[in-house]
All heavy atoms as an XYZ file, in Angstrom:
867
protein
N       0.842     -1.188      0.000
C       0.000      0.000      0.000
C       0.880      1.242      0.000
O       1.923      1.278      0.652
C      -0.918      0.002      1.224
C      -1.960      1.089      1.185
C      -2.964      0.950      2.327
O      -2.871     -0.008      3.124
N      -3.890      1.853      2.411
N       0.437      2.248     -0.748
C       1.197      3.486     -0.879
C       0.422      4.616     -0.225
O      -0.786      4.766     -0.444
C       1.464      3.811     -2.360
C       2.250      5.106     -2.493
C       2.222      2.663     -3.028
N       1.124      5.412      0.573
C       0.497      6.556      1.231
C       1.056      7.851      0.650
O       2.262      7.965      0.433
C       0.743      6.537      2.736
C       0.081      5.391      3.483
C       0.865      4.099      3.380
O       2.089      4.109      3.475
N       0.175      2.980      3.173
N       0.150      8.790      0.439
C       0.510     10.115     -0.057
C       0.060     11.165      0.963
O      -1.037     11.087      1.488
C      -0.198     10.434     -1.379
C       0.285      9.642     -2.553
C      -0.190      8.363     -2.785
C       1.198     10.179     -3.435
C       0.242      7.634     -3.880
C       1.636      9.460     -4.535
C       1.154      8.187     -4.753
N       0.918     12.155      1.187
C       0.534     13.332      1.949
C       0.819     14.526      1.055
O       1.970     14.892      0.832
C       1.293     13.445      3.275
C       0.874     14.729      4.001
C       1.030     12.226      4.145
N      -0.259     15.100      0.502
C      -0.156     16.254     -0.388
C      -0.570     17.509      0.373
O      -1.528     17.475      1.144
C      -1.057     16.071     -1.611
C      -0.680     14.884     -2.476
C      -1.714     14.571     -3.543
O      -2.919     14.646     -3.223
O      -1.332     14.264     -4.670
N       0.105     18.606      0.124
C      -0.228     19.845      0.805
C       0.122     21.039     -0.072
O       0.889     20.909     -1.032
C       0.507     19.942      2.142
O       1.907     19.956      1.923
N      -0.451     22.190      0.284
C      -0.065     23.440     -0.360
C      -1.071     24.026     -1.321
O      -0.867     25.135     -1.809
N      -2.141     23.320     -1.614
C      -3.142     23.882     -2.511
C      -3.920     25.001     -1.850
O      -3.782     25.263     -0.659
N      -4.756     25.684     -2.658
C      -5.573     26.740     -2.100
C      -6.013     27.732     -3.151
O      -5.928     27.469     -4.354
N      -6.473     28.875     -2.672
C      -6.954     29.956     -3.534
C      -5.902     31.057     -3.594
O      -5.393     31.487     -2.541
C      -8.268     30.510     -2.983
C      -8.837     31.761     -3.651
C      -9.225     31.461     -5.096
C     -10.035     32.270     -2.860
N      -5.601     31.500     -4.808
C      -4.604     32.552     -4.982
C      -5.043     33.459     -6.117
O      -5.735     33.015     -7.046
C      -3.217     31.940     -5.254
C      -3.178     31.175     -6.561
C      -2.122     32.986     -5.209
N      -4.651     34.707     -6.059
C      -4.982     35.658     -7.115
C      -4.046     35.456     -8.314
O      -2.915     34.968     -8.147
C      -4.865     37.085     -6.605
C      -5.898     37.455     -5.567
C      -5.832     38.925     -5.191
O      -4.828     39.590     -5.415
N      -6.910     39.437     -4.629
N      -4.504     35.838     -9.492
C      -3.608     35.773    -10.661
C      -2.302     36.514    -10.399
O      -2.305     37.598     -9.818
C      -4.432     36.448    -11.746
C      -5.852     36.207    -11.358
C      -5.856     36.289     -9.850
N      -1.207     35.895    -10.838
C       0.109     36.467    -10.584
C       0.736     36.007     -9.288
O       1.927     36.264     -9.049
N      -0.032     35.328     -8.469
C       0.472     34.867     -7.173
C       1.234     33.564     -7.268
O       1.463     33.027     -8.371
N       1.614     33.052     -6.100
C       2.426     31.841     -6.023
C       1.847     30.859     -5.013
O       1.194     31.256     -4.041
C       3.856     32.190     -5.599
O       4.494     33.031     -6.536
N       2.100     29.597     -5.279
C       1.796     28.519     -4.347
C       2.907     27.487     -4.433
O       3.567     27.357     -5.476
C       0.466     27.835     -4.676
C      -0.836     28.553     -4.339
C      -2.023     27.764     -4.888
C      -0.989     28.743     -2.839
N       3.066     26.741     -3.360
C       4.052     25.650     -3.360
C       3.350     24.371     -2.918
O       2.824     24.310     -1.802
C       5.206     25.973     -2.419
C       6.275     24.883     -2.317
C       7.403     25.340     -1.409
N       8.347     24.306     -1.051
C       9.391     23.956     -1.773
N       9.626     24.562     -2.923
N      10.215     23.007     -1.354
N       3.350     23.389     -3.789
C       2.766     22.086     -3.472
C       3.868     21.137     -3.008
O       4.978     21.169     -3.530
C       2.081     21.487     -4.697
C       0.997     22.321     -5.381
C       0.370     21.529     -6.523
C      -0.069     22.748     -4.391
N       3.520     20.306     -2.035
C       4.452     19.289     -1.562
C       3.750     17.946     -1.506
O       2.547     17.871     -1.263
C       4.980     19.641     -0.171
O       5.773     20.814     -0.210
N       4.517     16.898     -1.738
C       3.965     15.546     -1.720
C       4.992     14.609     -1.110
O       6.128     14.527     -1.595
C       3.626     15.100     -3.134
S       3.103     13.375     -3.293
N       4.590     13.925     -0.051
C       5.431     12.914      0.582
C       4.831     11.544      0.290
O       3.627     11.347      0.443
C       5.514     13.146      2.081
N       5.681     10.618     -0.129
C       5.228      9.280     -0.508
C       5.892      8.247      0.388
O       7.092      8.337      0.661
C       5.569      8.987     -1.980
C       5.140      7.573     -2.359
C       4.904     10.005     -2.899
N       5.106      7.292      0.842
C       5.670      6.210      1.641
C       4.954      4.917      1.291
O       3.820      4.917      0.807
C       5.551      6.514      3.127
O       4.203      6.670      3.502
N       5.633      3.821      1.560
C       5.047      2.521      1.279
C       6.113      1.448      1.250
O       7.259      1.726      0.893
N       5.701      0.256      1.612
C       6.658     -0.842      1.693
C       6.750     -1.561      0.362
O       6.472     -2.754      0.256
C       6.236     -1.778      2.831
C       6.206     -1.073      4.178
C       5.647     -1.941      5.290
N       6.561     -3.011      5.642
C       6.345     -3.859      6.637
N       5.245     -3.778      7.337
N       7.226     -4.801      6.910
N       7.127     -0.787     -0.663
C       7.274     -1.312     -2.023
C       8.683     -1.002     -2.498
O       9.109      0.156     -2.478
C       6.242     -0.676     -2.976
C       4.826     -1.037     -2.518
C       6.475     -1.128     -4.411
C       3.730     -0.369     -3.297
N       9.369     -2.018     -2.937
C      10.735     -1.823     -3.394
C      10.785     -0.915     -4.608
O      10.001     -1.068     -5.550
C      11.353     -3.184     -3.751
O      12.664     -3.030     -4.257
N      11.689      0.062     -4.567
C      11.869      0.945     -5.707
C      10.879      2.075     -5.826
O      10.902      2.829     -6.809
N       9.992      2.220     -4.852
C       8.974      3.270     -4.921
C       9.601      4.648     -4.775
O      10.393      4.868     -3.862
C       7.954      3.061     -3.810
C       6.812      4.070     -3.727
C       5.846      3.874     -4.876
C       6.102      3.942     -2.388
N       9.244      5.569     -5.681
C       9.693      6.940     -5.503
C       8.676      7.927     -6.074
O       7.981      7.635     -7.043
C      11.087      7.165     -6.105
C      11.163      7.196     -7.609
C      11.132      8.393     -8.303
C      11.301      6.021     -8.337
C      11.220      8.429     -9.676
C      11.387      6.035     -9.712
C      11.352      7.245    -10.385
O      11.445      7.273    -11.750
N       8.618      9.077     -5.415
C       7.734     10.155     -5.856
C       8.262     10.709     -7.166
O       9.470     10.927     -7.311
C       7.681     11.264     -4.802
N       7.348     10.922     -8.126
C       7.797     11.304     -9.453
C       7.385     12.711     -9.879
O       8.188     13.427    -10.473
C       7.291     10.299    -10.484
C       7.857     10.548    -11.893
C       7.697      9.334    -12.766
C       8.265      9.592    -14.161
N       9.738      9.743    -14.092
N       6.148     13.099     -9.621
C       5.804     14.435    -10.062
C       4.339     14.759     -9.945
O       3.619     14.182     -9.133
N       3.906     15.710    -10.770
C       2.577     16.281    -10.674
C       1.850     16.287    -12.000
O       2.442     16.610    -13.044
C       2.681     17.728    -10.164
C       3.241     17.829     -8.786
C       4.540     17.963     -8.427
C       2.490     17.780     -7.568
N       4.662     18.011     -7.067
C       3.425     17.898     -6.510
C       1.132     17.661     -7.259
C       3.026     17.896     -5.174
C       0.744     17.657     -5.928
C       1.685     17.774     -4.904
N       0.570     15.957    -11.918
C      -0.364     16.093    -13.020
C      -1.511     16.954    -12.519
O      -1.643     17.182    -11.320
C      -0.890     14.725    -13.466
C       0.096     13.903    -14.268
C       1.267     13.431    -13.697
C      -0.157     13.585    -15.603
C       2.173     12.679    -14.429
C       0.741     12.820    -16.349
C       1.895     12.380    -15.752
O       2.784     11.636    -16.484
N      -2.347     17.413    -13.436
C      -3.520     18.191    -13.025
C      -4.705     17.864    -13.921
O      -4.541     17.427    -15.060
C      -3.235     19.689    -13.059
C      -3.007     20.269    -14.449
C      -2.571     21.732    -14.348
N      -2.350     22.319    -15.671
C      -1.819     23.520    -15.855
N      -1.455     24.269    -14.817
N      -1.653     23.979    -17.090
N      -5.887     18.109    -13.371
C      -7.109     17.882    -14.113
C      -8.092     19.002    -13.820
O      -8.497     19.189    -12.660
C      -7.729     16.527    -13.760
C      -8.898     16.149    -14.643
C      -9.280     14.680    -14.491
O      -8.905     14.021    -13.522
N     -10.032     14.163    -15.456
N      -8.444     19.726    -14.866
C      -9.431     20.792    -14.757
C     -10.813     20.211    -15.077
O     -10.913     19.186    -15.767
C      -9.092     21.922    -15.710
N     -11.871     20.856    -14.618
C     -13.225     20.355    -14.894
C     -13.471     20.175    -16.393
O     -13.194     21.080    -17.189
C     -14.124     21.441    -14.308
C     -13.309     22.067    -13.237
C     -11.898     22.045    -13.740
N     -13.955     19.006    -16.764
C     -14.276     18.744    -18.159
C     -13.096     18.429    -19.040
O     -13.254     18.264    -20.254
N     -11.905     18.344    -18.436
C     -10.704     18.077    -19.220
C     -10.011     16.810    -18.741
O     -10.255     16.347    -17.625
C      -9.743     19.268    -19.152
C     -10.285     20.530    -19.788
C      -9.218     21.605    -19.826
C      -9.715     22.855    -20.529
N      -8.661     23.918    -20.591
N      -9.123     16.285    -19.583
C      -8.364     15.118    -19.200
C      -7.212     15.497    -18.277
O      -6.747     16.646    -18.281
C      -7.814     14.416    -20.457
C      -8.881     13.753    -21.316
C      -8.269     12.919    -22.426
O      -7.185     13.225    -22.930
N      -8.940     11.847    -22.808
N      -6.762     14.516    -17.498
C      -5.602     14.749    -16.657
C      -4.381     14.961    -17.554
O      -4.183     14.236    -18.527
C      -5.383     13.559    -15.733
C      -4.359     13.775    -14.642
C      -4.333     12.629    -13.665
N      -5.598     12.498    -12.951
C      -5.783     11.666    -11.940
N      -4.795     10.894    -11.519
N      -6.962     11.584    -11.344
N      -3.558     15.943    -17.196
C      -2.401     16.267    -18.012
C      -1.147     16.412    -17.152
O      -1.221     16.778    -15.976
C      -2.626     17.576    -18.783
C      -2.821     18.790    -17.910
C      -2.967     20.085    -18.708
O      -3.007     20.029    -19.958
O      -3.021     21.154    -18.067
N      -0.016     16.156    -17.778
C       1.257     16.307    -17.091
C       1.529     17.768    -16.791
O       1.271     18.637    -17.624
C       2.376     15.724    -17.960
C       3.795     15.828    -17.426
C       4.596     14.588    -17.826
C       4.497     17.075    -17.919
N       2.033     18.032    -15.594
C       2.504     19.376    -15.241
C       4.035     19.372    -15.209
O       4.691     20.113    -15.930
C       1.939     19.825    -13.887
C       2.503     21.196    -13.509
C       0.422     19.853    -13.912
N       4.589     18.524    -14.344
C       6.040     18.429    -14.221
C       6.385     17.120    -13.530
O       5.711     16.733    -12.572
C       6.605     19.599    -13.436
N       7.420     16.464    -14.014
C       7.900     15.237    -13.389
C       9.412     15.282    -13.295
O      10.077     16.027    -14.031
C       7.459     13.978    -14.170
C       5.948     13.799    -14.089
C       7.945     14.007    -15.595
N       9.934     14.493    -12.384
C      11.374     14.418    -12.197
C      11.740     13.001    -11.805
O      10.939     12.291    -11.212
C      11.836     15.411    -11.120
O      13.245     15.303    -10.915
C      11.134     15.154     -9.785
N      12.959     12.588    -12.153
C      13.384     11.253    -11.737
C      14.423     11.362    -10.623
O      14.785     12.465    -10.194
C      13.902     10.454    -12.924
C      15.158     11.066    -13.544
O      15.851     11.881    -12.927
N      15.449     10.656    -14.761
N      14.887     10.230    -10.163
C      15.802     10.237     -9.033
C      17.104     10.951     -9.341
O      17.748     11.498     -8.445
C      16.099      8.796     -8.609
C      14.973      8.145     -7.843
C      15.247      6.684     -7.637
N      14.383      6.089     -6.635
C      14.225      4.792     -6.468
N      14.858      3.952     -7.255
N      13.440      4.309     -5.529
N      17.481     10.977    -10.594
C      18.706     11.663    -10.981
C      18.566     13.158    -11.080
O      19.572     13.875    -11.224
N      17.328     13.632    -11.015
C      17.086     15.063    -11.030
C      16.687     15.644    -12.366
O      16.403     16.840    -12.456
N      16.647     14.835    -13.411
C      16.198     15.382    -14.690
C      14.708     15.689    -14.603
O      13.970     15.034    -13.860
C      16.466     14.407    -15.824
O      15.736     13.222    -15.652
N      14.274     16.702    -15.338
C      12.901     17.188    -15.233
C      12.237     17.307    -16.602
O      12.920     17.491    -17.618
C      12.869     18.563    -14.551
O      13.684     19.472    -15.302
C      13.392     18.480    -13.127
N      10.927     17.224    -16.591
C      10.101     17.452    -17.769
C       8.941     18.337    -17.369
O       8.297     18.077    -16.340
C       9.572     16.132    -18.343
O      10.670     15.279    -18.698
C       8.712     16.382    -19.569
N       8.684     19.365    -18.155
C       7.598     20.296    -17.873
C       6.638     20.372    -19.056
O       7.048     20.270    -20.215
C       8.133     21.707    -17.631
C       8.952     21.876    -16.377
C      10.338     21.733    -16.390
C       8.341     22.195    -15.167
C      11.093     21.892    -15.250
C       9.096     22.351    -14.009
C      10.463     22.206    -14.061
O      11.204     22.367    -12.907
N       5.382     20.612    -18.750
C       4.432     20.962    -19.790
C       4.810     22.327    -20.351
O       5.276     23.204    -19.614
C       3.018     21.010    -19.225
N       4.610     22.523    -21.645
C       4.947     23.812    -22.250
C       4.230     24.966    -21.572
O       4.773     26.069    -21.448
C       4.600     23.796    -23.748
C       5.551     22.935    -24.555
O       6.655     22.624    -24.060
O       5.182     22.572    -25.691
N       3.025     24.713    -21.114
C       2.201     25.776    -20.533
C       2.726     26.289    -19.200
O       2.313     27.368    -18.748
C       0.765     25.286    -20.353
O       0.728     24.166    -19.490
N       3.637     25.541    -18.558
C       4.132     25.966    -17.243
C       5.628     26.273    -17.249
O       6.157     26.736    -16.233
C       3.823     24.915    -16.165
C       2.339     24.570    -16.152
C       4.672     23.666    -16.311
N       6.299     26.043    -18.354
C       7.737     26.305    -18.423
C       8.029     27.761    -18.106
O       7.367     28.671    -18.596
C       8.271     25.957    -19.813
C       8.410     24.470    -20.063
C       8.964     24.198    -21.456
C       9.106     22.703    -21.710
N       9.574     22.414    -23.093
N       9.032     27.960    -17.258
C       9.405     29.314    -16.870
C       8.598     29.859    -15.695
O       8.948     30.915    -15.150
N       7.538     29.163    -15.318
C       6.713     29.620    -14.193
C       6.720     28.633    -13.027
O       6.635     29.039    -11.865
C       5.264     29.830    -14.642
C       5.089     30.858    -15.753
C       3.617     31.158    -16.007
N       2.876     29.981    -16.471
C       1.807     29.482    -15.844
N       1.359     30.047    -14.724
N       1.179     28.424    -16.333
N       6.789     27.343    -13.344
C       6.765     26.305    -12.307
C       8.142     25.658    -12.199
O       8.851     25.505    -13.204
C       5.749     25.223    -12.654
C       4.309     25.640    -12.597
C       3.927     26.963    -12.452
C       3.306     24.680    -12.689
C       2.592     27.342    -12.399
C       1.967     25.027    -12.643
C       1.615     26.359    -12.501
N       8.488     25.244    -10.989
C       9.748     24.538    -10.766
C       9.496     23.323     -9.886
O       8.949     23.463     -8.785
C      10.769     25.457    -10.085
O      10.970     26.635    -10.878
C      12.106     24.730     -9.926
N       9.906     22.166    -10.381
C       9.768     20.952     -9.597
C      11.110     20.627     -8.958
O      12.168     20.843     -9.542
C       9.259     19.773    -10.462
C       8.894     18.570     -9.591
C      10.269     19.392    -11.542
C       8.170     17.465    -10.335
N      11.050     20.125     -7.719
C      12.260     19.698     -7.028
C      11.939     18.444     -6.232
O      10.764     18.123     -6.004
C      12.788     20.804     -6.119
O      11.830     21.162     -5.138
N      12.978     17.749     -5.801
C      12.742     16.511     -5.069
C      13.715     16.385     -3.921
O      14.826     16.947     -3.953
C      12.839     15.299     -5.999
C      14.188     15.056     -6.615
C      14.162     13.801     -7.530
N      13.692     12.642     -6.786
C      12.491     12.069     -6.983
N      11.669     12.536     -7.889
N      12.135     11.011     -6.279
N      13.299     15.620     -2.927
C      14.125     15.275     -1.782
C      14.123     13.750     -1.714
O      13.162     13.146     -1.218
C      13.546     15.897     -0.514
C      14.396     15.620      0.712
O      15.146     14.615      0.716
O      14.304     16.400      1.676
N      15.179     13.133     -2.228
C      15.213     11.667     -2.288
C      15.219     11.027     -0.898
O      14.628      9.965     -0.699
C      16.432     11.200     -3.077
C      16.277     11.440     -4.577
O      15.176     11.429     -5.099
N      17.386     11.671     -5.248
N      15.871     11.691      0.055
C      15.956     11.132      1.403
C      14.583     11.011      2.050
O      14.323     10.082      2.814
C      16.869     11.986      2.258
N      13.698     11.958      1.736
C      12.351     11.959      2.322
C      11.302     11.435      1.343
O      10.126     11.375      1.692
C      11.971     13.371      2.765
C      12.862     13.927      3.876
C      12.427     15.316      4.267
C      13.313     15.872      5.371
N      12.929     17.246      5.762
N      11.739     11.086      0.144
C      10.816     10.644     -0.905
C       9.695     11.658     -1.109
O       8.499     11.318     -1.032
C      10.245      9.259     -0.613
C       9.911      8.496     -1.895
O      10.179      8.968     -2.997
N       9.317      7.327     -1.760
N      10.105     12.875     -1.368
C       9.160     13.968     -1.561
C       9.442     14.685     -2.881
O      10.570     14.720     -3.358
C       9.271     15.000     -0.434
C       8.858     14.506      0.923
S       8.876     15.811      2.172
C       7.495     16.816      1.609
N       8.374     15.257     -3.422
C       8.509     16.177     -4.530
C       7.764     17.462     -4.185
O       6.756     17.429     -3.468
C       7.966     15.622     -5.863
C       8.894     14.542     -6.398
C       6.555     15.096     -5.728
N       8.286     18.564     -4.677
C       7.694     19.883     -4.454
C       7.458     20.545     -5.804
O       8.211     20.311     -6.753
C       8.619     20.754     -3.615
C       9.070     20.110     -2.347
N       8.288     20.052     -1.218
C      10.231     19.484     -2.039
C       8.955     19.430     -0.260
N      10.123     19.063     -0.729
N       6.441     21.380     -5.859
C       6.164     22.132     -7.078
C       5.973     23.595     -6.692
O       4.960     23.945     -6.069
C       4.924     21.593     -7.788
C       4.611     22.230     -9.144
C       5.699     21.840    -10.156
C       3.237     21.797     -9.649
N       6.935     24.415     -7.036
C       6.827     25.852     -6.829
C       6.137     26.451     -8.039
O       6.629     26.324     -9.164
C       8.211     26.478     -6.647
C       8.195     27.984     -6.474
C       7.499     28.417     -5.200
O       7.654     27.799     -4.155
N       6.727     29.494     -5.286
N       5.001     27.080     -7.813
C       4.200     27.640     -8.895
C       4.156     29.153     -8.754
O       3.616     29.678     -7.774
C       2.782     27.059     -8.857
C       2.745     25.534     -8.883
S       1.083     24.862     -9.021
C       0.403     25.338     -7.445
N       4.732     29.844     -9.697
C       4.773     31.300     -9.704
C       4.001     31.840    -10.906
O       3.719     31.115    -11.856
C       6.220     31.788     -9.757
C       7.035     31.350     -8.562
O       6.513     31.417     -7.426
O       8.197     30.938     -8.743
N       3.690     33.108    -10.842
C       2.968     33.769    -11.941
C       1.736     32.960    -12.345
O       1.475     32.712    -13.535
C       3.893     33.952    -13.153
O       5.032     34.711    -12.814
N       0.969     32.555    -11.366
C      -0.194     31.708    -11.632
C      -1.248     32.437    -12.454
O      -1.448     33.648    -12.307
C      -0.784     31.214    -10.316
C       0.003     30.060     -9.677
C      -0.305     29.935     -8.197
C      -0.310     28.754    -10.391
N      -1.912     31.638    -13.298
C      -2.940     32.165    -14.185
C      -4.268     31.449    -13.895
O      -4.259     30.315    -13.393
C      -2.549     31.905    -15.645
C      -1.208     32.472    -16.056
C      -0.865     32.066    -17.476
C       0.493     32.610    -17.908
N       0.837     32.207    -19.296
N      -5.380     32.043    -14.240
C      -6.668     31.369    -14.033
C      -6.718     29.998    -14.692
O      -7.353     29.075    -14.151
C      -7.672     32.340    -14.660
C      -7.037     33.675    -14.496
C      -5.572     33.443    -14.688
N      -6.049     29.832    -15.817
C      -6.068     28.544    -16.510
C      -5.255     27.472    -15.791
O      -5.273     26.305    -16.197
C      -5.587     28.684    -17.956
C      -4.275     29.426    -18.119
C      -4.475     30.895    -18.459
O      -5.347     31.549    -17.821
O      -3.735     31.395    -19.337
N      -4.549     27.842    -14.732
C      -3.862     26.849    -13.909
C      -4.811     26.209    -12.893
O      -4.419     25.275    -12.181
C      -2.690     27.484    -13.161
C      -1.594     27.970    -14.096
O      -1.257     27.232    -15.044
O      -1.076     29.083    -13.867
N      -6.013     26.710    -12.802
C      -6.984     26.159    -11.868
C      -7.296     24.712    -12.210
O      -7.653     24.381    -13.347
C      -8.286     26.983    -11.905
O      -8.008     28.302    -11.429
C      -9.362     26.345    -11.048
N      -7.117     23.835    -11.221
C      -7.318     22.406    -11.431
C      -7.083     21.676    -10.114
O      -6.624     22.271     -9.131
C      -6.344     21.864    -12.478
N      -7.397     20.395    -10.113
C      -6.953     19.521     -9.035
C      -5.579     18.982     -9.438
O      -5.427     18.436    -10.540
C      -7.936     18.372     -8.791
C      -7.401     17.440     -7.694
C      -9.307     18.918     -8.404
N      -4.618     19.136     -8.565
C      -3.255     18.706     -8.834
C      -3.000     17.374     -8.113
O      -3.234     17.266     -6.900
C      -2.264     19.771     -8.375
C      -2.199     20.940     -9.323
C      -3.289     21.799     -9.464
C      -1.072     21.181    -10.099
C      -3.247     22.863    -10.354
C      -1.013     22.241    -10.986
C      -2.105     23.073    -11.112
O      -2.047     24.131    -12.002
N      -2.508     16.411     -8.864
C      -2.273     15.072     -8.353
C      -0.782     14.752     -8.348
O      -0.096     14.919     -9.368
C      -2.991     14.034     -9.203
C      -4.491     14.129     -9.185
C      -5.168     14.887    -10.127
C      -5.238     13.448     -8.221
C      -6.554     14.980    -10.115
C      -6.620     13.527     -8.214
C      -7.267     14.305     -9.163
O      -8.641     14.387     -9.143
N      -0.326     14.259     -7.233
C       1.037     13.743     -7.129
C       1.022     12.287     -7.569
O       0.032     11.570     -7.340
C       1.483     13.854     -5.681
S       3.105     13.160     -5.307
N       2.112     11.834     -8.194
C       2.187     10.408     -8.487
C       3.537      9.840     -8.097
O       4.501     10.570     -7.858
C       1.830     10.104     -9.941
C       2.917     10.456    -10.943
O       3.902     11.101    -10.617
N       2.728     10.027    -12.170
N       3.554      8.532     -7.976
C       4.760      7.805     -7.609
C       4.816      6.538     -8.443
O       3.786      6.032     -8.899
C       4.756      7.477     -6.118
N       6.013      6.043     -8.638
C       6.188      4.842     -9.448
C       7.143      3.896     -8.745
O       7.953      4.308     -7.914
C       6.728      5.182    -10.853
C       5.750      6.079    -11.609
C       8.085      5.835    -10.770
N       7.035      2.617     -9.115
C       7.998      1.640     -8.622
C       8.677      0.930     -9.778
O       9.266     -0.116     -9.583
C       7.311      0.630     -7.699
C       6.287     -0.226     -8.432
O       6.143     -0.103     -9.662
O       5.617     -1.042     -7.758
N       8.581      1.538    -10.957
C       9.172      0.961    -12.151
C       8.169      0.213    -12.998
O       8.358      0.065    -14.199
N       7.099     -0.254    -12.385
C       6.083     -1.000    -13.107
C       4.699     -0.368    -12.970
O       3.917     -0.363    -13.923
C       6.019     -2.439    -12.590
C       7.251     -3.310    -12.831
C       7.083     -4.656    -12.137
C       7.474     -3.499    -14.329
N       4.399      0.132    -11.805
C       3.060      0.617    -11.485
C       3.126      2.094    -11.136
O       4.075      2.550    -10.492
C       2.465     -0.176    -10.306
C       1.065      0.316     -9.962
C       2.441     -1.668    -10.642
N       2.101      2.826    -11.556
C       1.971      4.237    -11.191
C       0.907      4.349    -10.110
O      -0.183      3.778    -10.239
C       1.570      5.087    -12.410
C       1.412      6.561    -12.003
C       2.592      4.936    -13.527
N       1.216      5.068     -9.071
C       0.295      5.296     -7.961
C      -0.054      6.774     -7.918
O       0.784      7.626     -8.235
C       0.946      4.881     -6.635
C       1.443      3.462     -6.615
C       2.739      3.156     -7.041
C       0.633      2.411     -6.176
C       3.212      1.858     -7.041
C       1.109      1.113     -6.166
C       2.389      0.836     -6.606
O       2.853     -0.454     -6.606
N      -1.286      7.077     -7.481
C      -1.766      8.448     -7.491
C      -2.209      8.893     -6.106
O      -2.850      8.127     -5.372
C      -2.956      8.587     -8.448
C      -2.584      8.357     -9.870
C      -2.680      7.190    -10.571
C      -2.032      9.314    -10.785
N      -2.218      7.366    -11.856
C      -1.822      8.659    -12.010
C      -1.696     10.668    -10.677
C      -1.283      9.309    -13.133
C      -1.162     11.303    -11.779
C      -0.958     10.629    -12.985
N      -1.891     10.136     -5.793
C      -2.397     10.740     -4.578
C      -3.852     11.145     -4.742
O      -4.441     11.000     -5.817
N      -4.438     11.691     -3.675
C      -5.857     12.028     -3.686
C      -6.130     13.360     -4.369
O      -7.278     13.646     -4.708
C      -6.406     12.055     -2.247
C      -5.961     13.257     -1.427
C      -4.594     13.084     -0.797
O      -3.842     12.149     -1.106
N      -4.247     13.977      0.089
N      -5.098     14.173     -4.555
C      -5.257     15.445     -5.240
C      -5.445     16.604     -4.293
O      -5.971     16.451     -3.182
N      -5.014     17.768     -4.737
C      -5.197     19.000     -3.970
C      -5.665     20.095     -4.926
O      -5.146     20.234     -6.034
C      -3.899     19.392     -3.243
O      -4.137     20.541     -2.421
C      -2.768     19.705     -4.204
N      -6.671     20.855     -4.490
C      -7.274     21.862     -5.352
C      -6.422     23.125     -5.387
O      -6.030     23.648     -4.337
C      -8.683     22.201     -4.859
C      -9.386     23.288     -5.657
C      -9.776     22.846     -7.045
O     -10.312     21.761     -7.233
N      -9.519     23.703     -8.047
N      -6.193     23.618     -6.590
C      -5.558     24.920     -6.800
C      -6.534     25.778     -7.592
O      -6.971     25.387     -8.673
C      -4.225     24.795     -7.561
C      -3.696     26.168     -7.963
C      -3.201     24.043     -6.721
N      -6.890     26.928     -7.035
C      -7.820     27.844     -7.687
C      -7.143     29.197     -7.834
O      -6.688     29.774     -6.839
C      -9.117     27.989     -6.890
O      -9.728     26.697     -6.736
C     -10.093     28.910     -7.609
N      -7.091     29.682     -9.060
C      -6.495     30.983     -9.346
C      -7.610     31.911     -9.813
O      -8.158     31.751    -10.898
C      -5.393     30.882    -10.420
C      -4.715     32.235    -10.601
C      -4.387     29.801    -10.054
N      -7.940     32.853     -8.955
C      -9.073     33.715     -9.246
C      -8.938     35.012     -8.477
O      -8.422     35.039     -7.363
C     -10.380     33.021     -8.867
O     -11.488     33.888     -9.028
N      -9.447     36.087     -9.074
C      -9.474     37.364     -8.381
C     -10.818     37.547     -7.677
O     -11.034     38.568     -7.023
C      -9.211     38.502     -9.359
O     -10.129     38.464    -10.437
């Protein structure tokens, strides 16, 4: 079983910032926190940013230059610093983790960007 502790979502005005954090635990060999996806109402879940244990990163074009993903391998955590937020960033943000074969998903945290 995999446990997720996601935090940092909320309501912010356009141009503001939020920082999401996700801690992953579980008695599964090779399990590590990988990154963030999001799903807006009526839309499919989409990649936001992911990172591997070596630190390489992948970002969606829509967030490049505004979001930064980082990881703490010792704590099996990933963080997402979101700056210059836009209304179109409004969505439920999901953390995920992998063990090389299976993808696991957190429960999600709401991010709302509105004035």
